[in-house]
Steps between C-alpha positions, in 0.01 A plus 500: 500500500645835397495772763547858390583724794697816551872431517479157331747424221342411166635439153384699197659476155793304642587754770431504873286784635351593836123529535387846608124444493220288358187629335165340422311662216188365329566156650862481381814497716790728411845527657700822542879467516799721570665636185196407286254768394135408538362165612541157341234226476587227748508238222819660363684494834675192639501444875682224686254247636412539865503196724234474765541263793207417718561368847229329697469596864407236752 
């Protein structure tokens, strides 16, 4: 599951960038990044997969 949050490192056009903000507009998710003007559709941005671990409490 991809998680886009401020400060996360993402890859766009072969380069690493830092997420500055996310935006939802008309049901679509866009990602804003440092050194990139405007916002990019999330489909064009690669994010390392996030591993979730669930621990059962007794």
